[in-house]
C-alpha positions as CSV (number, residue, x, y, z in Angstrom):
1,M,56.7,20.4,-26.0
2,R,56.9,21.0,-22.4
3,S,53.4,20.8,-20.6
4,F,52.2,23.4,-17.7
5,D,51.7,21.9,-14.5
6,Y,49.9,24.5,-12.4
7,I,49.1,22.0,-9.8
8,G,52.5,20.8,-9.2
9,T,53.8,24.3,-9.4
10,W,51.2,25.3,-7.0
11,K,52.3,22.5,-4.6
12,E,55.9,22.8,-4.9
13,V,55.6,26.8,-4.2
14,M,54.0,26.4,-1.2
15,K,55.3,23.4,0.3
16,S,58.7,24.4,-0.6
17,P,59.4,27.6,-1.3
18,S,63.5,27.2,-1.1
19,H,63.6,23.9,-3.4
20,F,61.6,25.6,-5.7
21,Y,63.1,29.0,-5.9
22,S,66.7,27.1,-5.8
23,E,65.4,25.2,-8.7
24,M,63.4,27.8,-10.5
25,P,64.9,29.0,-13.8
26,K,65.8,32.9,-13.5
27,T,65.5,33.3,-17.2
28,G,62.8,31.6,-20.0
29,G,60.2,33.9,-20.3
30,Y,57.4,35.3,-18.9
31,S,54.2,32.9,-20.2
32,D,54.0,30.6,-17.6
33,P,54.9,32.6,-14.7
34,I,52.0,34.8,-16.1
35,I,49.5,32.2,-16.8
36,F,50.2,30.8,-13.1
37,A,49.6,34.3,-11.4
38,A,46.5,34.7,-13.5
39,I,45.3,31.4,-12.4
40,N,45.8,32.5,-8.8
41,V,44.1,35.5,-9.1
42,A,41.1,34.0,-10.7
43,V,40.7,31.4,-8.2
44,Y,41.1,34.1,-5.4
45,S,38.6,36.5,-7.1
46,L,36.2,33.4,-8.2
47,F,35.8,32.3,-4.3
48,Y,36.0,36.0,-2.9
49,L,32.5,36.5,-5.0
50,L,30.9,33.4,-4.3
51,F,31.8,34.0,0.0
52,S,31.1,37.8,-0.3
53,P,28.0,37.6,-2.8
54,G,27.5,41.5,-2.1
55,A,31.1,42.8,-2.1
56,Y,31.0,44.3,-5.7
57,D,27.3,45.5,-5.7
58,V,28.6,49.4,-6.8
59,G,25.6,51.5,-7.4
60,G,23.2,49.2,-7.8
61,F,24.3,47.4,-10.7
62,G,24.4,44.0,-8.6
63,P,25.8,40.6,-10.1
64,S,26.8,42.3,-13.6
65,I,29.5,44.4,-11.9
66,G,30.8,41.1,-10.0
67,F,31.1,39.3,-13.2
68,A,33.0,42.1,-14.6
69,V,35.4,42.2,-11.6
70,A,35.9,38.3,-12.1
71,L,36.8,38.8,-15.8
72,I,39.2,41.7,-15.3
73,A,40.5,41.0,-11.8
74,P,43.5,38.1,-13.3
75,V,45.0,41.1,-15.8
76,V,44.6,43.8,-13.1
77,G,46.3,41.1,-10.6
78,V,48.7,40.6,-12.8
79,I,49.7,44.0,-13.8
80,A,49.7,44.4,-9.8
81,L,52.4,41.8,-9.2
82,F,54.4,43.3,-12.0
83,L,54.4,46.5,-10.3
84,D,55.3,44.6,-7.1
85,A,58.0,43.1,-8.9
86,T,59.2,46.3,-10.4
87,L,59.5,47.8,-7.0
88,L,61.3,45.1,-5.0
89,H,63.5,44.6,-8.2
90,I,65.0,48.3,-8.0
91,I,65.3,47.7,-3.8
92,Q,67.1,44.6,-4.0
93,K,69.7,46.0,-6.6
94,V,70.0,49.2,-4.3
95,L,70.7,46.9,-1.4
96,G,73.5,44.7,-3.3
97,G,71.4,42.3,-5.2
98,K,72.7,40.1,-8.3
99,G,69.6,39.1,-10.1
100,T,67.9,40.1,-13.2
101,Y,64.6,42.1,-13.6
102,E,63.2,38.9,-15.1
103,G,64.0,36.7,-12.2
104,T,62.4,38.8,-10.1
105,V,59.1,39.1,-11.9
106,R,59.2,35.2,-12.1
107,F,59.5,34.8,-8.2
108,V,56.8,37.4,-7.4
109,L,54.7,35.6,-10.1
110,Y,55.0,32.6,-8.3
111,A,54.6,33.7,-4.9
112,S,51.4,34.6,-5.9
113,A,50.3,31.0,-5.3
114,A,49.4,32.1,-1.8
115,S,46.9,34.6,-3.1
116,S,44.6,31.8,-4.4
117,L,43.9,31.0,-0.8
118,L,43.3,34.7,0.7
119,W,39.6,34.5,0.2
120,I,39.4,32.1,2.9
121,P,37.5,33.6,5.8
122,L,39.5,34.2,8.9
123,A,42.8,32.4,7.6
124,G,43.1,34.8,4.5
125,G,45.4,36.9,6.0
126,I,47.7,34.2,7.1
127,F,48.1,33.4,3.5
128,G,49.1,36.9,2.9
129,V,51.8,37.1,5.1
130,Y,53.1,33.8,3.6
131,Q,52.7,35.4,0.3
132,L,55.6,37.9,1.7
133,Y,57.5,35.1,3.2
134,L,57.6,33.8,-0.4
135,Y,59.0,37.2,-2.0
136,V,61.7,37.1,0.9
137,V,62.8,33.3,-0.1
138,G,62.4,34.1,-4.1
139,G,64.6,37.1,-3.4
140,R,67.2,35.5,-1.6
141,F,67.8,32.8,-4.3
142,V,67.2,35.1,-7.3
143,H,69.0,38.0,-5.9
144,K,71.7,35.8,-4.0
145,V,71.4,37.7,-0.8
146,S,70.9,36.8,2.7
147,L,67.2,35.8,3.9
148,E,67.7,39.3,6.1
149,R,68.5,41.4,3.2
150,S,65.5,40.1,1.0
151,A,63.4,40.7,4.3
152,L,64.6,44.4,4.5
153,A,63.8,44.6,0.6
154,M,60.5,43.5,1.2
155,F,59.8,45.6,4.0
156,L,61.3,48.7,2.4
157,S,59.0,48.1,-0.5
158,I,56.0,47.5,1.6
159,L,57.0,50.8,3.4
160,L,57.2,53.0,0.5
161,I,53.9,51.6,-0.7
162,I,52.0,53.2,2.5
163,V,54.2,56.3,2.3
164,F,53.1,56.6,-1.2
165,A,49.5,55.9,-0.3
166,V,49.4,58.0,2.4
167,L,51.1,60.8,0.3
168,V,48.2,60.5,-2.4
169,S,45.5,60.3,0.3
170,S,46.3,63.4,1.9
171,S,46.8,65.4,-1.4
172,G,43.3,65.4,-2.2
173,F,43.6,62.7,-5.1
174,I,41.5,60.1,-3.3
C-alpha cells in the first residue's frame, strides 16, 4: 500500500512545479489530491484565525463562529477548487487543450499548496499570484498547450469570474 506524503508533495509542487506536473499522473482518482488540498485550506484557515482573531466575529458570536469556519473551510475550499478546475477545463478545451477533466482537477488541487501560505501578513498576496502561476504550469502539462495558451486560459477564467461577480452584484442579489 502506497503512503500519502503531504510534505514531500508540497515541497515538490512549490519548488519544482514543472517537474511535479510533468510527472504527475493525469489519472488515478481524486482522493490524494482532495486530501492534499483540504490540508492546505485547513492550514490557511487555522493560521488566518490565529493571526486575525476577530476576523470571523460575526453578530457577536465570537470564537464559536471562528471554530465553525475552521471546520467547514476545507470542505468549502475543496468545492471552490473543483469549481476553478471546471471553469479552467472548459476554457482549456475551447483553446485546444487535450487534457481530461480529472487531470485538470488534479493540477488545480495540487496548486493549492500555495494557498497554505496566504495567511502570511504582507507576503500572502505573493503566494496567491504563485498559485495562479501553478495553474498555468499545470495546465501546460495536463492539456499539452504552450505556456502562453495556458496563461490565457487562466486569465480568461479570472475575467469570467470578475464579470460574473459584477453582474451578480449589480443585479441586486448581493
